[in-house]
Backbone as CSV, one residue per row, in Angstrom:
resi,resn,N_x,N_y,N_z,CA_x,CA_y,CA_z,C_x,C_y,C_z
1,MET,0.083,-7.321,-13.526,-0.331,-5.961,-13.816,-0.611,-5.842,-15.305
2,THR,-1.684,-5.168,-15.634,-2.034,-4.941,-17.027,-1.867,-3.463,-17.347
3,LEU,-2.034,-3.125,-18.616,-1.959,-1.718,-18.999,-3.093,-0.917,-18.389
4,ILE,-4.212,-1.569,-18.148,-5.354,-0.903,-17.520,-5.731,-1.701,-16.280
5,ASP,-5.318,-1.219,-15.122,-5.659,-1.894,-13.876,-7.095,-1.570,-13.503
6,PRO,-7.885,-2.568,-13.120,-9.266,-2.298,-12.716,-9.299,-1.523,-11.400
7,THR,-10.378,-0.820,-11.190,-10.550,-0.088,-9.938,-11.572,-0.801,-9.069
8,ILE,-11.619,-0.385,-7.812,-12.543,-0.961,-6.840,-13.298,0.182,-6.168
9,PRO,-14.377,-0.119,-5.456,-15.019,0.931,-4.656,-14.022,1.477,-3.636
10,VAL,-14.181,2.725,-3.267,-13.270,3.367,-2.315,-13.363,2.653,-0.969
11,ARG,-12.197,2.341,-0.404,-12.154,1.649,0.883,-12.668,2.553,2.001
12,GLU,-13.252,1.929,3.007,-13.778,2.667,4.155,-12.663,3.485,4.801
13,GLY,-12.959,4.722,5.116,-11.992,5.607,5.748,-11.111,6.366,4.771
14,GLU,-11.230,6.078,3.473,-10.398,6.740,2.471,-11.232,7.563,1.489
15,ALA,-12.494,7.759,1.804,-13.398,8.455,0.888,-13.110,9.951,0.835
16,LEU,-13.401,10.543,-0.301,-13.332,11.986,-0.493,-14.719,12.573,-0.305
17,ASP,-14.786,13.874,-0.126,-16.069,14.575,-0.129,-16.478,14.701,-1.597
18,GLU,-17.249,13.718,-2.081,-17.571,13.645,-3.503,-18.341,14.859,-3.992
19,ALA,-19.283,15.365,-3.216,-20.060,16.531,-3.642,-19.137,17.726,-3.858
20,ARG,-18.215,17.924,-2.946,-17.266,19.040,-3.069,-16.345,18.842,-4.277
21,LEU,-15.870,17.615,-4.475,-15.019,17.310,-5.620,-15.763,17.562,-6.926
22,PHE,-16.997,17.076,-7.030,-17.764,17.243,-8.260,-18.067,18.713,-8.519
23,ASP,-18.378,19.481,-7.470,-18.599,20.923,-7.640,-17.347,21.592,-8.193
24,HIS,-16.200,21.228,-7.671,-14.932,21.794,-8.136,-14.680,21.428,-9.603
25,LEU,-14.877,20.154,-9.944,-14.653,19.721,-11.321,-15.605,20.413,-12.287
26,LYS,-16.879,20.560,-11.886,-17.854,21.238,-12.752,-17.510,22.709,-12.927
27,ALA,-16.931,23.343,-11.901,-16.516,24.744,-12.025,-15.384,24.876,-13.042
28,LEU,-14.499,23.901,-13.083,-13.388,23.917,-14.034,-13.808,23.473,-15.428
29,HIS,-14.739,22.527,-15.483,-15.172,21.935,-16.755,-16.697,21.846,-16.772
30,PRO,-17.376,22.951,-17.109,-18.844,22.973,-17.059,-19.514,21.919,-17.944
31,GLU,-18.782,21.393,-18.914,-19.369,20.389,-19.805,-19.551,19.032,-19.122
32,LEU,-18.927,18.819,-17.980,-19.090,17.551,-17.261,-20.520,17.418,-16.755
33,GLN,-21.065,16.236,-16.914,-22.438,15.968,-16.496,-22.473,14.679,-15.675
34,PRO,-23.407,14.619,-14.737,-23.570,13.371,-13.989,-24.017,12.261,-14.937
35,PRO,-23.829,11.029,-14.601,-23.260,10.567,-13.335,-21.730,10.555,-13.388
36,MET,-21.128,10.915,-12.288,-19.683,10.788,-12.101,-19.492,9.899,-10.877
37,GLN,-18.403,9.177,-10.858,-18.164,8.320,-9.702,-16.684,8.307,-9.358
38,VAL,-16.405,8.036,-8.115,-15.034,7.935,-7.620,-14.760,6.468,-7.339
39,SER,-13.618,5.994,-7.809,-13.188,4.635,-7.488,-11.709,4.687,-7.137
40,GLN,-11.153,3.548,-6.807,-9.801,3.509,-6.254,-9.038,2.345,-6.873
41,PHE,-7.729,2.551,-7.071,-6.888,1.436,-7.495,-6.704,0.504,-6.298
42,PRO,-6.729,-0.810,-6.523,-6.693,-1.744,-5.403,-5.334,-1.893,-4.734
43,GLY,-4.265,-1.502,-5.381,-2.946,-1.697,-4.795,-2.086,-0.464,-4.938
44,GLY,-0.848,-0.599,-4.575,0.077,0.516,-4.660,0.134,1.271,-3.349
45,ALA,0.828,2.379,-3.382,0.985,3.185,-2.177,0.719,4.642,-2.505
46,SER,0.162,5.346,-1.557,-0.072,6.773,-1.736,-0.014,7.451,-0.377
47,ASN,0.169,8.737,-0.419,0.195,9.541,0.794,-1.106,10.320,0.843
48,LEU,-2.005,9.966,1.731,-3.329,10.582,1.779,-3.337,11.909,2.523
49,THR,-2.180,12.420,2.896,-2.149,13.702,3.607,-2.072,14.851,2.645
């Protein structure tokens, strides 16, 4: 493990609604501009519920 773990493309079945997420983020922070992308840490555990 390093101080900065690389990310990977989001695994199948674990994707978020990116358009909805980006709309929400832009509403909170209008200065955000595309391109934005979602990636995933390759290991660890999380609760997706």
